[in-house]
Every structure is written in C-alpha cells, then in structure tokens.
C-alpha positions as a Markdown table, in Angstrom:
| # | Residue | x | y | z |
|---|---|---|---|---|
| 1 | Gln | 15.4 | 20.7 | 11.2 |
| 2 | Lys | 17.3 | 18.0 | 13.0 |
| 3 | Cys | 15.2 | 17.6 | 16.2 |
| 4 | Leu | 11.5 | 17.5 | 16.9 |
| 5 | Phe | 10.2 | 17.3 | 20.4 |
| 6 | Ser | 6.6 | 16.6 | 21.6 |
| 7 | Ala | 5.3 | 16.0 | 18.1 |
| 8 | Glu | 1.9 | 14.6 | 17.6 |
| 9 | Lys | 3.0 | 12.7 | 14.6 |
| 10 | Leu | 6.2 | 12.1 | 12.6 |
| 11 | Ser | 6.6 | 11.2 | 8.9 |
| 12 | Phe | 9.6 | 9.0 | 8.2 |
| 13 | Phe | 10.5 | 6.9 | 5.2 |
| 14 | Gly | 6.9 | 6.8 | 3.8 |
| 15 | Tyr | 5.3 | 6.0 | 7.1 |
| 16 | Glu | 3.6 | 8.1 | 9.6 |
| 17 | Phe | 4.1 | 7.5 | 13.3 |
| 18 | Ser | 1.5 | 8.9 | 15.8 |
| 19 | Lys | 0.2 | 8.0 | 19.3 |
| 20 | Glu | -2.6 | 6.0 | 17.6 |
| 21 | Gly | 0.0 | 3.8 | 15.7 |
| 22 | Leu | 1.6 | 3.5 | 12.4 |
| 23 | Arg | 0.1 | 4.1 | 8.9 |
| 24 | Ala | 1.2 | 4.9 | 5.4 |
| 25 | Asp | 2.3 | 8.6 | 4.8 |
| 26 | Pro | -0.9 | 10.3 | 3.5 |
| 27 | Arg | 1.2 | 12.2 | 0.9 |
| 28 | Lys | 2.6 | 8.9 | -0.4 |
| 29 | Val | -1.0 | 7.4 | -0.5 |
| 30 | Gln | -2.3 | 10.4 | -2.3 |
| 31 | Ala | 0.5 | 10.1 | -4.9 |
| 32 | Ile | -0.3 | 6.5 | -5.5 |
| 33 | Cys | -4.0 | 7.2 | -5.8 |
| 34 | Asn | -3.3 | 9.8 | -8.4 |
| 35 | Leu | -1.5 | 7.4 | -10.7 |
| 36 | Thr | -2.9 | 6.5 | -14.1 |
| 37 | Glu | -3.3 | 3.0 | -15.4 |
| 38 | Pro | 0.0 | 1.4 | -16.5 |
| 39 | Lys | 0.8 | 1.1 | -20.2 |
| 40 | Ser | 3.7 | -1.3 | -19.9 |
| 41 | Val | 5.2 | -4.2 | -17.9 |
| 42 | Pro | 7.8 | -1.8 | -16.3 |
| 43 | Glu | 5.1 | 0.5 | -15.2 |
| 44 | Val | 3.1 | -2.4 | -13.7 |
| 45 | Arg | 6.2 | -3.6 | -11.9 |
| 46 | Ser | 6.9 | -0.2 | -10.6 |
| 47 | Phe | 3.3 | 0.2 | -9.3 |
| 48 | Leu | 3.4 | -3.2 | -7.6 |
| 49 | Gly | 6.7 | -2.3 | -5.9 |
| 50 | Thr | 5.3 | 0.9 | -4.7 |
| 51 | Val | 2.1 | -0.7 | -3.3 |
| 52 | Ala | 4.0 | -3.5 | -1.8 |
| 53 | Tyr | 5.9 | -0.9 | 0.3 |
| 54 | Cys | 2.6 | -0.1 | 1.9 |
| 55 | Gly | 1.5 | -3.7 | 1.9 |
| 56 | Arg | 1.4 | -4.1 | 5.6 |
| 57 | Phe | -1.7 | -1.9 | 5.5 |
| 58 | Leu | -3.5 | -3.8 | 2.7 |
| 59 | Pro | -5.4 | -6.9 | 3.8 |
| 60 | Asn | -5.3 | -9.5 | 1.0 |
| 61 | Leu | -2.7 | -7.6 | -1.1 |
| 62 | Ser | -1.5 | -10.9 | -2.9 |
| 63 | Ile | -5.1 | -11.9 | -3.8 |
| 64 | Ile | -6.0 | -8.4 | -5.0 |
| 65 | Ser | -2.8 | -7.9 | -7.0 |
| 66 | Ala | -2.8 | -11.4 | -8.7 |
| 67 | Pro | -4.1 | -10.2 | -12.0 |
| 68 | Leu | -1.4 | -7.5 | -12.3 |
| 69 | Arg | 1.3 | -10.0 | -11.1 |
| 70 | Lys | 0.4 | -12.2 | -14.0 |
| 71 | Leu | 1.3 | -9.4 | -16.4 |
| 72 | Ile | 4.8 | -9.2 | -15.3 |
| 73 | Lys | 5.7 | -12.8 | -16.0 |
| 74 | Lys | 7.8 | -13.2 | -19.1 |
| 75 | Lys | 5.6 | -16.0 | -20.6 |
| 76 | Asn | 2.5 | -13.9 | -20.4 |
| 77 | Pro | 1.6 | -11.4 | -23.2 |
| 78 | Trp | 0.6 | -7.8 | -22.3 |
| 79 | Val | -3.2 | -7.8 | -22.1 |
| 80 | Trp | -4.7 | -4.9 | -20.0 |
| 81 | Gly | -8.3 | -6.2 | -19.5 |
| 82 | Glu | -11.1 | -5.6 | -17.1 |
| 83 | Glu | -9.6 | -8.0 | -14.5 |
| 84 | Gln | -6.3 | -5.9 | -14.4 |
| 85 | Lys | -8.4 | -2.6 | -14.4 |
| 86 | Arg | -10.5 | -3.8 | -11.4 |
| 87 | Ser | -7.3 | -5.0 | -9.5 |
| 88 | Phe | -5.6 | -1.7 | -10.2 |
| 89 | Ser | -8.6 | 0.2 | -8.9 |
| 90 | Arg | -9.2 | -2.0 | -5.9 |
| 91 | Leu | -5.6 | -1.6 | -4.8 |
| 92 | Lys | -5.8 | 2.1 | -5.0 |
| 93 | Glu | -9.2 | 2.1 | -3.2 |
| 94 | Glu | -7.9 | -0.1 | -0.4 |
| 95 | Leu | -4.8 | 2.0 | 0.0 |
| 96 | Ser | -6.9 | 5.2 | 0.1 |
| 97 | Lys | -8.7 | 3.9 | 3.3 |
| 98 | Asn | -5.1 | 4.1 | 4.9 |
| 99 | Leu | -5.8 | 1.5 | 7.5 |
| 100 | Gly | -3.1 | 1.8 | 10.2 |
| 101 | Asn | -1.5 | -0.7 | 12.6 |
| 102 | Asn | -2.1 | 0.2 | 16.2 |
| 103 | Tyr | 0.6 | -0.4 | 18.8 |
| 104 | Phe | 0.3 | -3.3 | 21.1 |
| 105 | Asn | -1.8 | -2.7 | 24.2 |
| 106 | Pro | -1.1 | -5.1 | 26.9 |
| 107 | Asn | -4.4 | -4.2 | 28.6 |
| 108 | Arg | -6.4 | -5.5 | 25.7 |
| 109 | Tyr | -7.4 | -9.2 | 25.2 |
| 110 | Ser | -4.7 | -11.0 | 23.2 |
| 111 | Glu | -4.6 | -14.6 | 22.0 |
| 112 | Leu | -1.5 | -16.3 | 20.8 |
| 113 | Ile | -2.1 | -19.0 | 18.1 |
C-alpha cells in the first residue's frame, strides 16, 4: 500500500504520528518492554541504543540509564547488580507510559527562555 488518505494515525520508522502529536510506535514499545535482562555488554549496548531511539519521550533518560552506561565502559567489569536491575526496569516502565510530544499550538501560552 503506497498511499494512505485521511488516516487517523500513521506509523513510520518506529514513530506514530496522529492528530494529537508524535509518540513511539506502540509495537516497538511493547517489544522493548518484553525484553529480558541483558546478560552481556553487547546486549546492554543494544538495549541502550534501542531505548535512545525513543529517548525524546523519556524524561531524564541520561540519569535513569547511568548505571547501565557504566557497564559498557571498557574499564568497568561486568557486574549486574540491583542498581542495574532498577535502571533496566525503570527505563522499560517509563517507556511503557509512552508519553508523546504534542504539536506546537500557537494559541497556547508559550515562553521562550
């Protein structure tokens, strides 16, 4: 199907566009939420890359993911502890909320800082 007219929403490259705004594609979010805990550095790196793709919808992504990012540094040994488990779970939890970005509304109050 090459054309779609008068669609309520459109999924494209992992994002869902609708009249309300932009959000992560729910299928992609569900796939991430179904992931099991990583068992190696490459798995952590892959998870962080996938989550970063949806990062625009995750407030405080860098703070929440810090314990996982420590694991992918070469000088650090692989230690999957409680801090990493909490970080992994919290990222999936925040992503499952699937907060979107609304389109700019010129009729609403805006403040440029």
